[in-house]
Each structure stands twice: as C-alpha cells, then as structure tokens.
N, CA, C and O of each residue as an XYZ file, in Angstrom:
856
protein
N      -7.601    -18.964     -4.476
C      -8.485    -18.053     -5.593
C      -8.546    -16.850     -5.264
O      -8.850    -16.303     -4.204
N      -8.106    -16.313     -6.651
C      -7.980    -14.616     -6.430
C      -9.378    -13.831     -5.832
O     -10.262    -14.555     -5.373
N      -9.522    -12.749     -5.838
C     -10.825    -11.970     -5.320
C     -11.248    -11.848     -7.042
O     -12.477    -11.812     -6.973
N     -11.047    -11.803     -7.876
C     -11.234    -11.491     -9.043
C     -11.665    -12.690    -10.300
O     -12.460    -12.666    -11.239
N     -10.517    -13.904     -9.670
C     -10.975    -15.444    -10.172
C     -13.033    -15.427     -8.970
O     -14.051    -15.450     -9.662
N     -13.161    -15.397     -7.720
C     -14.382    -15.745     -7.540
C     -15.362    -15.421     -8.138
O     -16.368    -16.053     -8.461
N     -14.959    -14.086     -8.333
C     -16.047    -12.925     -8.792
C     -16.553    -13.580    -10.089
O     -17.778    -13.697    -10.116
N     -15.825    -14.085    -11.289
C     -16.482    -14.721    -12.598
C     -17.438    -16.035    -11.734
O     -18.498    -16.564    -12.067
N     -16.564    -16.267    -10.533
C     -18.255    -17.494    -10.745
C     -19.326    -17.009     -9.338
O     -20.252    -17.614     -8.798
N     -18.772    -15.792     -9.096
C     -20.020    -15.422     -8.781
C     -20.933    -15.042    -10.044
O     -21.918    -15.623    -10.501
N     -20.344    -13.993    -10.414
C     -21.488    -14.043    -11.905
C     -22.409    -14.663    -12.493
O     -23.533    -14.357    -12.890
N     -21.576    -15.891    -12.501
C     -21.912    -16.987    -13.628
C     -23.895    -17.365    -12.550
O     -25.057    -17.346    -12.956
N     -23.215    -17.671    -11.049
C     -23.769    -17.866    -10.261
C     -25.486    -17.020    -10.038
O     -26.556    -17.373     -9.544
N     -25.131    -16.164    -10.501
C     -25.646    -14.554    -10.538
C     -26.729    -15.090    -11.820
O     -27.874    -15.541    -11.808
N     -26.184    -14.925    -12.417
C     -27.251    -14.941    -14.095
C     -28.118    -16.164    -13.453
O     -29.326    -16.111    -13.224
N     -27.631    -16.798    -13.315
C     -28.511    -18.344    -13.160
C     -29.590    -18.268    -11.686
O     -30.468    -19.131    -11.668
N     -29.562    -17.629    -10.904
C     -29.957    -17.286     -9.908
C     -31.192    -16.359    -10.633
O     -32.346    -16.765    -10.771
N     -30.672    -14.970    -11.083
C     -31.430    -14.229    -12.088
C     -32.694    -14.683    -13.101
O     -33.369    -13.777    -13.590
N     -32.912    -15.628    -13.316
C     -33.199    -16.246    -14.678
C     -34.591    -17.067    -13.655
O     -35.802    -17.180    -13.845
N     -34.029    -17.336    -12.990
C     -35.158    -17.898    -11.893
C     -35.831    -17.001    -11.287
O     -36.903    -17.467    -10.899
N     -35.697    -15.963    -11.038
C     -36.287    -15.419    -10.236
C     -37.006    -14.857    -11.239
O     -38.130    -14.456    -10.939
N     -36.493    -14.684    -12.769
C     -37.462    -13.712    -13.602
C     -38.822    -14.890    -14.097
O     -39.672    -14.254    -14.720
N     -39.193    -16.375    -13.968
C     -39.496    -17.398    -14.134
C     -40.473    -17.272    -13.316
O     -41.581    -17.760    -13.541
N     -40.068    -16.337    -11.849
C     -41.570    -16.394    -11.004
C     -42.150    -15.125    -10.971
O     -42.751    -14.643    -10.011
N     -41.918    -14.520    -12.221
C     -43.190    -13.603    -12.486
C     -44.248    -13.899    -13.071
O     -44.689    -14.939    -13.561
N     -44.666    -12.723    -12.956
C     -46.132    -13.949    -14.324
C     -45.896    -13.247    -15.182
O     -45.269    -12.208    -14.974
N     -46.396    -13.653    -16.607
C     -45.917    -13.752    -18.052
C     -46.197    -12.165    -18.100
O     -46.867    -11.659    -17.199
N     -45.609    -11.265    -19.308
C     -45.736    -10.204    -19.690
C     -46.630    -10.295    -21.233
O     -46.596    -11.044    -22.209
N     -47.354     -9.189    -20.860
C     -48.121     -9.155    -22.787
C     -48.088     -7.733    -23.072
O     -47.937     -6.817    -22.262
N     -48.206     -7.684    -24.000
C     -48.232     -6.287    -24.824
C     -49.789     -6.553    -24.885
O     -50.467     -7.564    -25.072
N     -50.194     -4.654    -24.549
C     -51.487     -3.991    -24.994
C     -50.828     -3.415    -26.099
O     -49.759     -2.843    -26.306
N     -52.663     -4.046    -27.276
C     -52.137     -4.134    -28.656
C     -52.565     -2.469    -28.991
O     -52.262     -2.070    -30.116
N     -53.220     -1.542    -28.101
C     -53.525     -0.405    -28.359
C     -52.447      0.362    -28.235
O     -52.380      0.990    -29.291
N     -51.577      0.663    -27.551
C     -50.157      1.083    -27.283
C     -49.253     -0.006    -27.214
O     -48.251      0.410    -26.632
N     -49.154     -0.880    -27.440
C     -47.757     -1.415    -27.869
C     -46.670     -1.568    -26.746
O     -45.505     -1.918    -26.935
N     -47.224     -1.261    -25.600
C     -46.464     -0.928    -24.032
C     -47.051     -2.566    -23.093
O     -48.109     -3.196    -23.091
N     -45.887     -2.712    -22.484
C     -45.803     -4.258    -21.625
C     -46.334     -4.101    -20.456
O     -45.971     -3.154    -19.758
N     -47.129     -4.842    -20.092
C     -48.049     -5.014    -18.442
C     -47.616     -7.088    -18.568
O     -47.364     -7.974    -19.385
N     -47.838     -6.771    -16.758
C     -47.734     -8.473    -16.516
C     -49.293     -8.553    -16.019
O     -50.055     -7.810    -15.400
N     -49.393    -10.506    -16.925
C     -50.719    -10.178    -16.617
C     -51.315    -11.078    -14.820
O     -51.018    -12.179    -14.358
N     -51.705    -10.595    -14.584
C     -51.859    -11.402    -13.234
C     -52.674    -12.668    -13.060
O     -53.673    -12.967    -13.713
N     -52.099    -13.383    -12.071
C     -51.890    -14.036    -11.823
C     -53.353    -14.640    -11.145
O     -53.573    -14.021    -10.103
N     -54.225    -15.478    -11.375
C     -55.256    -15.482    -10.663
C     -55.173    -16.080     -9.004
O     -54.659    -17.100     -8.545
N     -55.713    -15.271     -8.543
C     -55.695    -15.907     -6.733
C     -54.418    -14.893     -6.423
O     -54.084    -14.568     -5.283
N     -54.011    -14.618     -7.178
C     -52.584    -13.041     -6.507
C     -52.837    -11.984     -6.250
O     -53.235    -11.390     -7.253
N     -52.814    -11.142     -5.034
C     -53.457    -10.105     -4.907
C     -52.421     -8.945     -5.313
O     -52.701     -7.869     -4.784
N     -51.206     -8.929     -6.195
C     -50.600     -8.618     -7.119
C     -50.053     -8.829     -8.012
O     -49.714    -10.012     -8.055
N     -49.626     -8.022     -9.182
C     -49.048     -7.988    -10.474
C     -47.873     -8.753    -10.501
O     -47.416     -8.861    -11.638
N     -47.066     -9.469     -9.386
C     -45.542     -9.745     -9.755
C     -45.488    -10.527     -8.478
O     -46.432    -10.165     -7.776
N     -44.675    -11.574     -7.810
C     -44.102    -11.788     -7.357
C     -43.831    -11.220     -5.881
O     -43.076    -10.273     -6.099
N     -44.021    -11.283     -4.612
C     -43.618    -10.296     -3.836
C     -42.371    -10.540     -2.991
O     -41.987    -10.092     -1.911
N     -41.953    -11.282     -3.738
C     -40.433    -11.347     -2.965
C     -39.384    -11.357     -4.535
O     -38.238    -10.913     -4.593
N     -39.988    -11.845     -5.435
C     -38.732    -12.334     -6.244
C     -39.031    -10.860     -7.185
O     -38.140    -10.655     -8.009
N     -39.965     -9.996     -7.172
C     -40.463     -9.107     -8.072
C     -39.400     -7.051     -7.390
O     -38.992     -6.109     -8.069
N     -39.398     -7.306     -5.793
C     -38.285     -5.767     -5.915
C     -37.261     -6.607     -5.769
O     -36.338     -6.088     -6.398
N     -36.647     -8.284     -4.982
C     -35.473     -8.630     -5.311
C     -34.910     -7.830     -6.641
O     -34.465     -6.709     -6.397
N     -34.876     -8.235     -7.924
C     -35.198     -8.368     -9.193
C     -34.598     -6.887     -8.999
O     -33.392     -6.676     -9.130
N     -35.529     -5.869     -8.676
C     -34.939     -4.634     -9.126
C     -34.384     -4.161     -8.148
O     -34.033     -3.035     -8.498
N     -34.166     -4.284     -7.405
C     -32.999     -4.239     -6.394
C     -31.553     -4.219     -7.458
O     -30.925     -3.241     -7.865
N     -31.329     -5.633     -7.702
C     -30.097     -6.485     -7.914
C     -29.685     -5.877     -9.391
O     -28.561     -5.737     -9.875
N     -31.126     -5.528    -10.002
C     -31.126     -4.701    -11.842
C     -30.019     -3.462    -11.428
O     -29.006     -3.200    -12.077
N     -30.419     -2.845    -10.321
C     -29.939     -1.004    -10.098
C     -28.904     -1.085     -9.966
O     -28.064     -0.312    -10.427
N     -28.682     -2.179     -9.207
C     -27.536     -2.285     -8.281
C     -26.027     -2.690     -9.287
O     -25.032     -2.015     -9.022
N     -25.913     -3.633    -10.263
C     -25.195     -4.152    -10.893
C     -25.335     -2.983    -11.684
O     -24.268     -2.932    -12.295
N     -25.989     -2.069    -12.011
C     -25.744     -0.842    -13.341
C     -24.629     -0.092    -12.401
O     -23.574      0.442    -12.742
N     -25.114     -0.207    -11.335
C     -24.397      0.876    -10.260
C     -22.813      0.077    -10.388
O     -21.771      0.665    -10.677
N     -22.897     -0.857    -10.202
C     -21.535     -1.220     -9.437
C     -20.587     -1.340    -11.074
O     -19.492     -0.778    -11.104
N     -21.032     -2.006    -12.222
C     -20.319     -2.042    -13.696
C     -20.210     -0.549    -13.115
O     -19.502     -0.647    -12.113
N     -20.551      0.644    -13.275
C     -20.231      2.173    -13.820
C     -18.813      2.286    -12.582
O     -17.648      2.447    -12.946
N     -19.115      2.199    -11.545
C     -18.449      2.161     -9.941
C     -16.673      1.446    -10.429
O     -15.674      2.125    -10.193
N     -16.578      0.253    -11.000
C     -15.714     -0.162    -11.574
C     -14.894      0.354    -13.056
O     -13.713      0.334    -13.403
N     -16.280      0.856    -13.765
C     -15.421      1.805    -14.990
C     -14.645      2.587    -14.637
O     -13.424      2.705    -14.744
N     -15.916      3.484    -13.919
C     -14.550      5.285    -13.307
C     -13.043      4.309    -12.776
O     -11.989      4.606    -13.338
N     -13.028      3.404    -11.919
C     -12.301      2.780    -11.605
C     -10.897      2.558    -12.582
O      -9.726      2.904    -12.425
N     -11.566      1.855    -13.598
C     -10.404      1.735    -14.330
C     -10.275      2.723    -15.944
O      -9.330      2.895    -16.714
N     -11.233      3.051    -15.949
C     -11.144      4.238    -17.423
C     -11.443      5.776    -16.808
O     -11.206      6.892    -17.272
N     -11.851      5.488    -15.994
C     -12.150      7.307    -15.438
C     -13.524      8.081    -15.782
O     -14.061      9.085    -15.315
N     -13.780      7.377    -16.571
C     -15.254      7.561    -16.485
C     -16.569      6.612    -16.328
O     -16.316      5.469    -16.708
N     -17.688      6.754    -15.943
C     -18.646      5.574    -15.938
C     -19.276      5.421    -16.745
O     -20.256      4.728    -16.471
N     -19.181      5.892    -18.130
C     -19.806      5.142    -19.279
C     -21.130      5.377    -19.509
O     -21.437      6.059    -18.532
N     -21.846      5.284    -19.995
C     -23.254      5.242    -20.667
C     -24.432      4.457    -20.222
O     -24.506      3.241    -20.399
N     -25.625      5.375    -19.469
C     -25.774      4.502    -18.664
C     -26.704      3.381    -19.375
O     -27.044      3.770    -20.493
N     -27.176      2.190    -19.069
C     -27.692      1.029    -19.462
C     -29.356      1.074    -19.714
O     -30.063      1.752    -18.968
N     -29.717      0.580    -20.421
C     -30.976      0.478    -20.134
C     -31.529     -0.732    -19.426
O     -30.850     -1.690    -19.057
N     -32.557     -0.622    -19.306
C     -33.435     -1.653    -18.085
C     -33.149     -2.779    -18.440
O     -32.247     -3.428    -17.910
N     -34.042     -3.298    -19.627
C     -33.418     -4.758    -20.354
C     -33.157     -6.135    -19.625
O     -32.077     -5.780    -19.152
N     -33.263     -7.092    -19.284
C     -33.010     -8.240    -19.011
C     -31.087     -8.747    -19.897
O     -29.938     -9.135    -19.684
N     -31.883     -8.402    -20.703
C     -29.638     -7.926    -21.388
C     -28.810     -7.780    -20.927
O     -27.734     -8.297    -20.626
N     -29.693     -6.491    -20.805
C     -28.298     -5.398    -20.002
C     -28.147     -5.404    -18.744
O     -27.521     -4.511    -18.174
N     -28.547     -6.141    -18.285
C     -28.009     -6.425    -16.481
C     -27.433     -7.801    -16.779
O     -26.769     -8.157    -15.806
N     -27.428     -8.873    -17.915
C     -26.338     -9.346    -18.463
C     -25.291     -8.897    -18.470
O     -24.709     -8.700    -17.404
N     -24.606     -8.532    -19.909
C     -23.932     -7.475    -20.208
C     -23.410     -6.659    -18.936
O     -22.275     -6.237    -19.158
N     -23.883     -6.312    -17.691
C     -23.495     -5.952    -17.284
C     -22.710     -6.210    -16.585
O     -21.656     -5.575    -16.545
N     -23.030     -7.457    -15.629
C     -21.917     -8.828    -15.081
C     -21.414     -9.042    -15.831
O     -20.294     -8.970    -15.325
N     -21.188     -9.399    -17.205
C     -20.377     -9.856    -17.968
C     -19.187     -9.079    -17.824
O     -18.111     -9.556    -17.463
N     -19.516     -7.092    -18.294
C     -18.658     -6.098    -17.791
C     -17.938     -6.252    -16.799
O     -16.712     -6.270    -16.701
N     -18.975     -6.397    -15.832
C     -17.737     -6.598    -14.397
C     -16.893     -7.352    -13.837
O     -16.023     -7.118    -12.999
N     -17.472     -9.043    -14.789
C     -16.320    -10.146    -14.559
C     -15.228     -9.606    -15.217
O     -14.152    -10.032    -14.798
N     -15.178     -8.868    -16.042
C     -14.134     -8.325    -16.637
C     -13.206     -7.432    -17.000
O     -12.286     -7.500    -17.815
N     -13.910     -5.813    -15.628
C     -13.387     -5.411    -15.157
C     -12.666     -5.208    -14.004
O     -11.682     -4.470    -13.948
N     -13.078     -5.780    -13.159
C     -12.487     -6.474    -11.844
C     -11.274     -6.869    -11.744
O     -10.542     -6.581    -10.797
N     -10.868     -7.750    -12.974
C      -9.296     -8.002    -13.033
C      -8.301     -6.714    -13.392
O      -7.100     -6.957    -13.276
N      -8.604     -5.610    -13.741
C      -7.984     -4.408    -14.297
C      -8.201     -2.871    -12.727
O      -8.083     -1.645    -12.711
N      -8.616     -4.143    -11.504
C      -8.441     -3.043    -10.336
C      -8.461     -3.123     -9.667
O      -9.133     -4.088     -9.303
N      -7.829     -2.325     -8.619
C      -7.343     -3.219     -7.113
C      -7.871     -4.561     -5.853
O      -8.969     -4.377     -5.327
N      -7.365     -5.360     -5.591
C      -8.050     -6.169     -4.763
C      -8.247     -5.724     -3.879
O      -8.124     -6.628     -3.052
N      -8.586     -4.569     -3.230
C      -9.299     -3.838     -2.092
C     -11.199     -4.148     -3.069
O     -12.284     -4.621     -2.730
N     -10.672     -3.601     -4.198
C     -12.123     -3.218     -5.071
C     -12.498     -4.321     -5.444
O     -13.722     -4.366     -5.323
N     -11.876     -5.753     -6.055
C     -12.424     -6.683     -6.341
C     -13.081     -7.883     -4.955
O     -13.807     -8.872     -4.853
N     -12.196     -6.917     -4.048
C     -13.021     -7.972     -2.679
C     -13.962     -7.224     -2.526
O     -14.782     -8.036     -2.098
N     -14.554     -6.140     -2.555
C     -15.650     -5.173     -2.387
C     -16.355     -5.940     -2.794
O     -16.915     -6.759     -2.065
N     -16.567     -5.859     -4.477
C     -17.048     -6.391     -5.709
C     -17.489     -8.124     -5.420
O     -18.711     -8.152     -5.565
N     -17.164     -9.051     -5.197
C     -17.036    -10.164     -4.745
C     -17.982    -10.158     -3.316
O     -18.555    -11.205     -3.017
N     -18.133     -8.931     -2.427
C     -18.400     -9.097     -1.201
C     -20.200     -9.226     -1.574
O     -21.074     -9.907     -1.038
N     -20.253     -8.187     -2.798
C     -21.593     -7.380     -3.134
C     -22.158     -8.528     -3.729
O     -23.278     -8.844     -3.326
N     -21.562     -9.305     -4.705
C     -22.222    -10.111     -5.651
C     -22.620    -11.427     -4.759
O     -23.527    -12.201     -5.063
N     -21.841    -11.534     -3.685
C     -22.396    -12.441     -2.983
C     -23.561    -12.135     -2.058
O     -24.328    -13.053     -1.766
N     -23.712    -11.165     -1.673
C     -24.748    -10.672     -0.879
C     -25.747    -10.646     -2.038
O     -26.592    -11.522     -1.853
N     -25.932    -10.040     -3.034
C     -27.017    -10.013     -3.958
C     -27.210    -11.921     -4.457
O     -28.136    -12.327     -5.159
N     -26.384    -12.583     -4.028
C     -27.137    -14.127     -4.505
C     -27.848    -15.022     -3.161
O     -28.635    -15.968     -3.166
N     -26.949    -13.992     -1.625
C     -27.360    -15.036     -0.651
C     -29.087    -14.486     -0.410
O     -29.869    -14.972      0.408
N     -29.368    -13.383     -1.350
C     -30.968    -12.231     -0.767
C     -31.734    -13.225     -2.197
O     -32.940    -13.450     -2.095
N     -31.011    -13.748     -3.415
C     -31.776    -13.767     -4.446
C     -32.265    -15.638     -3.816
O     -33.436    -15.962     -3.620
N     -31.422    -16.310     -3.671
C     -31.404    -17.667     -2.851
C     -32.624    -17.698     -1.878
O     -33.508    -18.550     -1.787
N     -32.415    -16.375     -1.070
C     -33.628    -17.064      0.089
C     -34.981    -16.860     -0.172
O     -35.869    -17.493      0.398
N     -35.280    -15.506     -1.496
C     -36.645    -16.148     -1.893
C     -37.246    -17.754     -1.863
O     -36.613    -18.801     -1.998
N     -38.741    -17.541     -1.630
C     -39.319    -18.458     -0.601
C     -39.348    -19.544     -1.957
O     -38.918    -20.696     -2.003
N     -39.878    -18.903     -2.808
C     -40.496    -20.218     -3.962
C     -38.656    -20.466     -5.095
O     -38.708    -20.906     -6.244
N     -37.738    -20.203     -4.640
C     -36.876    -20.802     -5.348
C     -35.876    -21.538     -4.073
O     -35.230    -22.486     -4.520
N     -35.612    -21.228     -2.381
C     -35.562    -22.313     -1.900
C     -34.033    -22.938     -1.929
O     -33.853    -24.065     -1.467
N     -32.783    -22.075     -2.560
C     -31.922    -22.977     -2.636
C     -31.266    -22.523     -0.874
O     -30.633    -23.305     -0.165
N     -31.577    -21.320     -0.559
C     -30.578    -21.199      0.539
C     -31.190    -21.419      2.123
O     -32.321    -21.476      2.607
N     -30.067    -21.493      2.550
C     -30.442    -21.900      4.076
C     -30.857    -20.989      4.676
O     -30.323    -19.900      4.464
N     -32.297    -21.101      5.950
C     -33.293    -19.465      6.259
C     -31.971    -19.728      7.905
O     -31.664    -20.623      8.693
N     -31.666    -18.494      7.659
C     -30.603    -18.124      9.036
C     -31.759    -17.872     10.065
O     -32.916    -17.452     10.082
N     -30.492    -18.521     11.188
C     -31.133    -18.425     12.341
C     -30.751    -17.491     13.571
O     -30.045    -18.145     14.338
N     -30.913    -16.511     13.924
C     -30.581    -15.524     15.047
C     -29.678    -17.110     15.905
O     -30.222    -18.214     15.907
N     -28.066    -16.814     16.649
C     -27.942    -17.694     17.555
C     -28.878    -17.248     18.451
O     -29.423    -16.144     18.434
N     -29.083    -18.317     19.391
C     -29.730    -18.116     20.865
C     -29.146    -18.359     22.170
O     -29.049    -19.575     22.338
N     -28.738    -17.726     23.118
C     -28.030    -18.363     24.131
C     -28.977    -18.147     25.149
O     -29.857    -17.287     25.184
N     -28.556    -19.492     26.421
C     -29.540    -19.471     27.385
C     -30.127    -18.160     28.254
O     -29.605    -17.057     28.416
N     -31.142    -18.576     28.650
C     -31.570    -17.624     29.515
C     -31.101    -17.071     30.736
O     -30.931    -17.785     31.725
N     -30.809    -15.455     30.737
C     -29.986    -14.651     31.009
C     -29.043    -14.193     30.939
O     -28.571    -13.353     31.705
N     -28.255    -14.964     29.370
C     -27.136    -14.287     28.697
C     -26.969    -13.791     26.969
O     -27.641    -14.351     26.103
N     -26.282    -13.014     26.740
C     -25.995    -11.989     25.764
C     -25.525    -13.996     24.862
O     -25.058    -15.061     25.266
N     -26.075    -13.394     23.474
C     -25.938    -14.149     22.125
C     -24.502    -13.948     22.099
O     -23.872    -13.016     22.598
N     -23.940    -15.243     21.258
C     -22.717    -14.605     20.952
C     -22.460    -14.203     19.677
O     -23.140    -14.320     18.657
N     -20.694    -13.398     19.988
C     -20.388    -12.333     19.341
C     -19.921    -12.497     18.267
O     -19.384    -13.601     18.169
N     -19.859    -11.696     17.103
C     -19.376    -11.844     16.047
C     -17.694    -12.092     16.171
O     -17.328    -10.918     16.231
N     -16.795    -12.679     16.224
C     -15.350    -13.028     16.564
C     -14.417    -12.060     15.881
O     -13.273    -11.944     16.320
N     -14.908    -11.193     14.602
C     -13.964    -10.008     13.707
C     -14.540     -8.648     13.857
O     -13.861     -7.661     13.573
N     -16.146     -8.515     14.426
C     -16.834     -7.118     14.159
C     -17.633     -6.890     15.858
O     -17.977     -5.826     16.373
N     -17.748     -8.305     16.427
C     -17.893     -7.789     18.097
C     -19.063     -7.129     18.135
O     -19.341     -6.174     18.860
N     -19.796     -7.702     17.275
C     -21.810     -7.410     16.486
C     -22.442     -8.904     17.323
O     -21.937    -10.020     17.440
N     -23.538     -8.430     17.730
C     -23.952    -10.236     17.760
C     -25.271    -10.440     16.572
O     -26.494    -10.471     16.709
N     -24.413    -10.553     15.434
C     -25.133    -10.783     14.244
C     -24.742    -11.852     13.839
O     -24.619    -11.848     12.614
N     -24.327    -13.362     14.607
C     -24.237    -14.872     14.037
C     -25.618    -15.093     13.668
O     -26.581    -14.647     14.292
N     -25.670    -15.830     12.587
C     -26.773    -16.251     11.949
C     -26.128    -17.873     11.595
O     -25.054    -18.043     11.017
N     -26.987    -18.937     12.053
C     -27.081    -20.075     12.022
C     -27.628    -20.915     10.711
O     -28.830    -20.649     10.672
N     -27.393    -21.580      9.893
C     -28.083    -22.355      8.877
C     -27.883    -23.723      9.397
O     -26.711    -24.092      9.461
N     -29.010    -24.736      9.870
C     -29.093    -25.550     10.477
C     -28.683    -27.345      9.726
O     -27.941    -28.280     10.025
N     -29.777    -26.999      8.544
C     -29.438    -27.905      7.634
C     -28.053    -28.485      7.166
O     -27.703    -29.663      7.092
N     -27.250    -27.145      6.822
C     -26.022    -27.001      6.392
C     -24.803    -27.488      7.296
O     -23.742    -28.001      6.941
N     -25.301    -27.150      8.661
C     -24.669    -27.609     10.312
C     -23.355    -25.621      9.565
O     -22.128    -25.696      9.504
N     -23.907    -24.679      9.293
C     -23.001    -23.513      9.278
C     -23.231    -22.726     10.226
O     -24.077    -22.992     11.080
N     -22.375    -21.404     10.239
C     -22.894    -20.489     11.088
C     -22.574    -18.966      9.540
O     -22.474    -19.111      8.321
N     -22.526    -17.987     10.208
C     -21.782    -16.802      9.262
C     -22.904    -15.234     10.279
O     -23.842    -14.990     11.039
N     -21.533    -14.539      9.255
C     -22.534    -13.029     10.140
C     -23.292    -11.951      9.126
O     -22.998    -11.596      7.984
N     -24.482    -11.542     10.081
C     -25.004    -11.076      9.417
C     -24.705     -9.954      8.947
O     -25.480     -9.544      8.082
N     -23.619     -9.131      9.281
C     -23.073     -7.963      9.384
C     -22.409     -7.610      8.033
O     -21.388     -8.214      7.704
N     -22.821     -6.875      7.419
C     -21.943     -6.640      5.106
C     -20.964     -6.263      5.628
O     -19.926     -6.584      5.049
N     -20.831     -5.468      6.869
C     -19.636     -4.749      6.694
C     -18.284     -5.669      7.483
O     -17.179     -5.163      7.683
N     -18.602     -6.899      7.808
C     -18.153     -7.323      8.383
C     -17.367     -8.289      7.357
O     -17.889     -8.520      6.267
N     -15.997     -8.913      7.719
C     -15.138     -9.727      7.293
C     -14.316    -10.418      7.807
O     -13.929     -9.805      8.802
N     -13.625    -11.682      7.690
C     -12.995    -12.058      7.964
C     -11.086    -11.984      8.075
O     -10.746    -10.802      8.122
N      -9.873    -12.948      8.121
C      -8.732    -12.394      8.262
C      -8.284    -12.766      7.324
O      -7.068    -12.944      7.247
N      -9.444    -13.103      5.892
C      -8.694    -13.461      4.678
C      -9.779    -12.076      3.558
O     -10.095    -12.184      2.373
N     -10.086    -10.927      4.517
C     -11.019    -10.346      3.365
C     -12.369    -10.563      2.794
O     -12.849     -9.887      1.885
N     -13.150    -11.908      3.604
C     -14.159    -12.721      2.660
C     -14.774    -12.546      3.920
O     -14.279    -12.544      5.047
N     -16.594    -12.318      3.318
C     -18.010    -12.524      4.733
C     -17.712    -13.710      5.309
O     -17.685    -14.744      4.641
N     -17.431    -13.681      6.739
C     -17.072    -15.142      7.737
C     -18.020    -15.980      7.780
O     -19.034    -15.684      8.412
N     -17.902    -17.358      7.049
C     -18.112    -18.253      7.647
C     -17.854    -19.416      8.127
O     -16.838    -19.885      7.614
N     -18.553    -20.383      9.234
C     -17.745    -20.928     10.103
C     -18.544    -22.324      9.896
O     -19.688    -21.898      9.733
N     -18.654    -24.169      9.777
C     -18.403    -24.924     10.875
C     -18.459    -25.693     11.452
O     -17.440    -26.382     11.485
N     -19.534    -26.102     12.232
C     -19.949    -26.463     13.350
C     -18.982    -27.863     13.793
O     -19.054    -28.848     13.058
N     -18.053    -27.903     15.062
C     -17.117    -28.964     14.890
C     -17.092    -29.123     16.083
O     -17.481    -28.224     16.828
N     -16.531    -30.554     16.656
C     -16.542    -30.518     17.763
C     -15.643    -30.282     18.661
O     -14.651    -30.902     18.276
N     -15.367    -29.680     19.762
C     -13.196    -30.006     20.273
C     -12.720    -31.558     20.882
O     -13.243    -32.367     21.649
N     -11.762    -31.520     20.302
C     -11.322    -33.124     20.166
C     -10.720    -33.473     21.464
O     -10.519    -34.650     21.762
N     -10.333    -32.190     22.494
C     -10.033    -31.967     23.886
C     -10.956    -32.178     24.734
O     -10.687    -32.885     25.705
N     -12.524    -31.517     24.561
C     -12.913    -32.175     25.585
C     -14.818    -32.059     25.493
O     -15.667    -31.678     26.299
N     -14.890    -32.694     23.846
C     -16.187    -32.772     23.491
C     -17.032    -31.571     23.172
O     -18.034    -31.855     22.516
N     -16.866    -30.170     23.500
C     -17.504    -29.195     23.412
C     -17.737    -28.599     21.897
O     -16.928    -28.900     21.020
N     -18.721    -27.853     21.643
C     -19.325    -28.006     20.174
C     -17.889    -26.129     20.026
O     -17.278    -25.512     20.898
N     -17.972    -25.974     18.695
C     -17.082    -24.916     18.460
C     -16.988    -24.587     17.195
O     -16.996    -25.556     16.436
N     -16.863    -23.082     16.482
C     -17.362    -22.805     15.717
C     -15.530    -23.377     14.968
O     -14.515    -23.491     15.654
N     -15.635    -23.656     13.324
C     -14.087    -23.471     13.097
C     -14.578    -22.373     11.876
O     -15.482    -22.790     11.151
N     -14.082    -21.088     11.614
C     -14.169    -20.399     11.134
C     -13.342    -20.541      9.342
O     -12.667    -21.522      9.033
N     -13.580    -19.457      8.466
C     -13.335    -20.332      7.167
C     -10.799    -20.317      6.746
O      -9.938    -20.903      6.089
N     -11.025    -18.871      8.039
C      -9.726    -17.961      7.749
C      -9.366    -19.205      8.915
O      -9.559    -18.606      9.973
N      -9.070    -20.199      9.169
C      -8.502    -20.586     10.333
C      -8.496    -20.654     11.918
O      -7.817    -21.418     12.605
N      -9.655    -19.419     12.475
C      -9.913    -19.068     13.412
C     -10.749    -19.983     14.234
O     -11.816    -19.822     13.642
N     -11.052    -20.957     15.325
C     -11.688    -21.675     16.275
C     -12.953    -19.952     17.107
O     -12.859    -18.736     16.939
N     -13.729    -20.630     17.755
C     -14.678    -20.424     18.296
C     -15.611    -21.464     18.911
O     -16.452    -22.216     18.420
N     -14.978    -21.154     20.705
C     -15.192    -22.374     21.997
C     -16.517    -21.722     22.270
O     -16.918    -20.733     21.656
N     -17.072    -22.243     23.084
C     -18.040    -21.851     24.017
C     -19.067    -21.293     23.609
O     -19.564    -20.567     24.470
N     -19.760    -21.326     22.383
C     -20.204    -20.098     21.586
C     -21.360    -20.955     20.761
O     -22.008    -20.525     19.807
N     -21.448    -22.132     21.295
C     -22.543    -22.258     20.402
C     -23.754    -22.633     20.387
O     -24.499    -22.645     19.408
N     -23.989    -22.945     21.446
C     -24.751    -23.215     23.022
C     -26.200    -24.532     22.506
O     -25.960    -25.626     23.017
N     -27.298    -24.529     21.790
C     -28.003    -25.733     21.848
C     -27.970    -26.064     20.374
O     -29.044    -26.630     20.167
N     -26.921    -25.970     18.630
C     -26.833    -26.152     17.757
C     -26.272    -27.755     17.140
O     -26.681    -28.331     16.132
N     -24.953    -28.328     18.357
C     -25.325    -29.623     18.194
C     -26.673    -30.473     18.536
O     -27.498    -31.224     18.016
N     -26.458    -30.075     19.311
C     -28.010    -30.761     19.925
C     -29.403    -30.578     19.506
O     -30.312    -31.331     19.856
N     -29.529    -29.671     18.830
C     -31.060    -28.946     18.676
C     -31.449    -29.964     17.176
O     -32.532    -29.832     16.604
C-alpha cells in the first residue's frame, strides 16, 4: 500500500473518531437574545465540555486546516482561502487532504500519514471512547535501563498489553519503511526468550523483560 492510499484509510478513520468525539460534548443551544451558540452544561460536570474530547477536537480541527493548506501550497503554489471553523469544513478539509496527497512527493505523503496517525491515536485514547490501548512505558529490572528504540535510540518504547504490541512514542521516529515503529511480541524459537518483531522485519531480542509473563 502506498502512503497516499494509506492516507485515504486514515482520513476515513479520523472522520469516524471525530464524530464520536463530538458526541461526547454537551448539547449546543442557541441564545435567543443574541443568536449565538453555547454549550449546555452537563449536570454534575465542572466544565462546559468534555475535559479530554474538547481540547482534542480543537487541536485536530486546527491541525487539519494547517495540513490541508500545507499540501495545497506544495501542489498548486498557494495556501488557498482559510476555511471556517465548522465541523463540515473540517470534514471537507480532510477530503481535500485525501485528494491532494496523491499529487505530492512520497516524503510529503509519508509525513501526512504520520500526522493523521498521531491524531487518530490521540482521539482513540480519549477515556470515554476507549478504543485505544493504554500505552505504558517498558520497565527494566531494578538497576537496569529500559530498552531503547532500535531506530531512534531513545527510551521511548511503550507497550499495549491487551494486543501484545510495542510502539515508539517519539513522533519523529520511523522504521526502515518510513512508518511509525510498531512491533508484535513473540518468542525466539531457538531459546524461548521474548523478542520484538517490528513491522519492517527488524527483530529485538532480550529487551521485553516482563511482557510475556505479566
């Protein structure tokens, strides 16, 4: 699958998650004296919006517009008109991203896929959506350093125990295929030790520690 094709899938997934994030917000109401929109406070809630979903939505809305403008600049040489702040404009910008990405170099398409993947992870990790793994740092035995990422050499590996996967939390890190590093947990057939098998074929032995037995 090319990065441009991957972007199509990611855009569809992000749109679905945005709908779920919106559903977590309080119901919007119109002030009849001013005609302006506000949010009805949920009973017992200390804030007029969902503490996780609200900021996540705002960041994605703004980021989507910036990403679309960046791709348009690369394709046609100008940023284009600034889109308004409606949900419909966000959806339209995502559709535009899925179209523009076919006309940019592979590196730009790869960067676009990485950015969209980051937003999807953040949206899926919102507590009341609960679709994503809770990614925990890999821990080492007392007196030892945690395992380093084989690509970026930082201590940024995270484990999702439910699905038995490991990923690098450093957003700048990519594997040999140019994608965010993701590994499955396996066992070495020769000695039975735990090992990580990364999506690009790289293996890491002797770094999993407690994962298999936890």
